[in-house]
C-alpha positions in Angstrom: 283.5 10.0 155.4 286.8 8.0 155.1 285.3 5.0 157.2 281.8 5.1 155.4 281.3 1.9 153.6 279.0 3.8 151.3 281.9 5.5 149.8 280.7 6.9 146.2 281.6 4.3 143.3 281.9 4.9 139.5 282.0 2.2 136.8 285.5 1.4 135.4 284.9 2.6 131.7 285.5 6.1 133.4 287.2 5.5 136.0 290.0 8.1 135.8 287.6 11.1 134.5 285.3 9.9 137.3 288.2 9.1 140.5 289.6 13.1 139.6 285.9 14.4 139.6 284.9 13.1 142.8 288.8 14.2 143.9 287.5 17.9 143.1 284.3 17.5 144.9 285.5 16.0 148.2 288.4 18.3 148.4 285.9 21.5 146.7 284.3 20.9 150.0 286.7 22.7 152.0 287.8 25.7 149.7 287.0 29.3 148.7 286.3 29.9 145.2 289.9 30.8 144.1 291.4 27.6 146.0 288.9 25.9 143.4 289.7 27.6 140.8 293.2 26.9 141.3 292.8 22.9 142.1 290.4 22.6 139.3 292.9 23.7 136.7 295.6 21.6 138.0 293.3 18.6 137.8 292.7 18.8 134.4 296.1 19.5 133.3 297.0 16.4 135.1 294.3 14.5 133.6 295.6 15.7 130.2 299.3 14.5 130.9 297.6 10.7 132.5 295.7 10.4 128.8 298.8 10.8 126.7 301.7 9.4 126.1 301.0 5.6 127.1 303.0 3.2 125.5 302.2 -1.2 124.7 304.0 -3.3 127.1 305.1 -7.0 127.0 305.0 -9.2 129.5 307.1 -9.0 132.6 308.5 -5.3 130.8 308.8 -3.2 133.9 306.0 -0.3 134.6 307.8 2.9 135.9 306.2 4.1 138.9 307.4 7.7 140.2 306.5 9.9 143.6 304.9 12.8 142.8 303.9 15.4 145.9 302.1 15.2 149.2 299.7 17.6 150.4 296.9 18.4 153.0 293.9 16.7 151.6 291.9 20.4 152.2 294.4 22.9 150.8 296.1 21.1 147.4 297.8 24.7 146.9 300.2 24.1 149.5 302.9 20.9 148.5 305.7 19.5 149.2 308.7 17.4 147.5 307.5 13.4 148.4 310.3 12.5 150.4 310.2 15.6 152.1 308.5 12.8 154.9 310.8 10.0 155.8 309.1 7.6 153.3 311.3 4.6 151.5 313.3 6.5 148.9 316.6 5.3 146.9 319.7 5.4 147.2 320.2 8.1 144.9 317.0 10.4 144.2 316.7 12.0 140.5 313.9 13.9 138.7 312.3 12.2 135.9 311.3 14.3 132.6 308.1 15.8 132.3 305.2 15.9 129.8 304.0 19.8 128.7 300.7 19.2 131.1 302.9 18.4 134.2 305.2 21.2 133.6 302.1 23.8 133.2 300.0 21.7 136.4 303.5 22.4 138.4 304.1 18.4 138.8 307.3 16.8 140.2 308.0 13.2 139.9 311.0 11.7 141.0 312.0 7.7 141.5 310.7 5.3 143.9 311.6 1.6 144.7 308.5 0.2 143.6 309.0 -2.9 141.4 306.4 -3.7 139.3 306.0 -5.5 136.1 303.3 -5.5 133.0 300.9 -8.8 134.3 302.3 -9.7 137.1 300.6 -9.9 139.8 302.2 -9.4 143.3 301.6 -9.7 147.1 303.0 -8.8 150.1 306.1 -7.2 148.6 308.5 -5.4 151.0 309.4 -2.2 149.6 311.7 -1.1 152.7 312.0 -1.5 156.8 313.0 1.5 158.0 314.0 2.4 161.9 312.3 5.8 162.2 313.9 8.4 164.7 311.2 10.1 167.2 311.9 12.9 164.9 310.7 11.4 162.0 307.8 9.7 164.0 307.1 13.0 164.6 307.3 14.4 160.9 304.4 11.5 160.2 302.7 12.3 163.1 302.2 16.1 162.4 301.0 14.8 158.4 298.7 12.3 159.7 296.8 15.1 162.3 296.8 17.3 159.4 295.3 14.9 157.1 298.0 14.5 153.8 298.2 12.8 151.0 300.6 11.4 148.8 300.7 11.0 145.1 302.2 8.7 142.9 302.5 7.7 139.3 301.6 4.7 137.3 303.4 5.1 133.9 301.6 8.3 133.5 298.8 7.6 135.5 298.4 9.8 138.8 297.4 7.7 141.8 296.3 9.0 145.5 295.8 7.9 148.7 295.8 8.6 152.6 299.2 9.2 154.9 297.3 7.7 157.3 294.6 8.0 159.9 293.0 8.8 163.3 291.5 5.9 165.1 290.4 5.7 168.7 292.3 8.9 169.3 295.4 6.9 167.9 297.6 7.9 165.0 298.6 5.4 162.0 300.5 5.2 159.4 299.6 3.5 156.1 302.3 1.1 155.4 300.9 -1.3 152.4 299.4 0.0 149.1 297.3 -1.7 147.0 297.8 -0.7 143.2 295.0 -2.1 140.7 296.1 -1.6 136.9 293.6 -2.0 134.3 295.3 -2.9 131.2 293.1 -3.5 127.0 293.7 -6.3 124.6 296.4 -3.5 122.8 298.6 -4.3 125.5 297.9 -0.7 126.8 297.7 0.6 130.3 293.8 2.1 130.8 293.5 3.6 134.0 295.5 2.5 137.6 294.3 3.8 141.4 295.7 2.8 145.0 292.3 0.7 146.5 291.3 2.6 149.1 291.0 0.7 152.6 290.9 1.1 156.4 291.7 -2.0 157.1 293.8 -1.6 160.4 296.2 -4.6 158.8 297.2 -2.0 156.3 298.1 0.5 158.9 300.8 0.6 161.6 300.5 2.4 164.6 302.8 5.4 165.5 304.2 5.1 168.6 304.1 8.1 171.4 307.3 8.1 173.0 310.5 8.7 172.1 312.0 5.9 170.9 312.9 4.4 167.6 310.4 2.5 165.8 310.8 -0.3 163.2 307.8 -0.5 160.3 307.8 -1.9 157.5 306.7 -0.8 154.1 305.0 -3.4 151.7 302.6 -3.3 148.5 300.3 -5.7 146.3 299.8 -5.3 142.3 296.4 -6.5 140.9 296.2 -6.1 137.2 292.8 -6.0 135.8 291.8 -7.1 131.7 289.6 -4.3 130.5 287.4 -6.6 129.0 287.0 -9.6 131.0 286.9 -8.1 134.8 284.5 -5.4 135.0 285.2 -3.4 138.4 284.4 -0.5 140.3 286.6 2.5 141.5 286.0 3.1 144.9 287.1 7.1 145.7 286.8 7.1 149.1 289.4 8.9 150.7 
C-alpha cells in the first residue's frame, strides 16, 4: 500500500528502468488487457525519450523542469493537462518542443516555476502561496479522491507523485516535493525521481468549508553522485 514501509526498492544502477517497470506492474493490477497494452506502449516510448538527448552541465547551470499531465492512477489512458488543476503556474504558459518519442506517446510538456541548478541542493524553496477558492479546493479534492498522479520532467526524465492522499477520513494535498537527481563524472544527469513520502508535514489538509484557503507549495532538491553515493529508489506510489 502507499503507506506501507515495505515498498518495492530497486538498485540505483537500474533506477530508470525499474521505476517505469514497477509503475506498469502497480497500475496494471487495475487494468484490462487493452489498457495494459496501451499503457505499456506509452511507458516504453517515454522511457526511450528519457534516455536520449541528455546534455553535459556546468555547475549552477539551470536544469529545465517541465510539467506533463495529470491522470487517475488506475486509468493511465485518461489524461488531462497539468494546469487543468490549480497548481502554481507561470504568468505565461507555453508548450515546450517535444522529442520524437514524446510525440508518439502523446506526452505534452509545459514550462513551470521550479528552479533547479546543477549541483546546487536546495531546501524548502517556495514555489508559490496561492489562496484557493472553494471551487479550486473542490477540484483538488476530486483529484485526490480519484487517486490522481502528476507527471513532471527534470530535463528529459519523467517523474511522478500522487497529488494527495486520504488520511483518517480527511483529504490532504501534497504541497512539498523532493527532487532526487543523479549525475555522473561526465556531468550528465543519469536519473531523476520524486522521493515518495507519506510524512504528513509534506501535505496540507484541504478544509471542507466554503471559505478560501491559503496553501504554500515548496520543494527540495538533492543531487546524488552516481559513483560515490549508492542509493535505492522507492517506487511506493
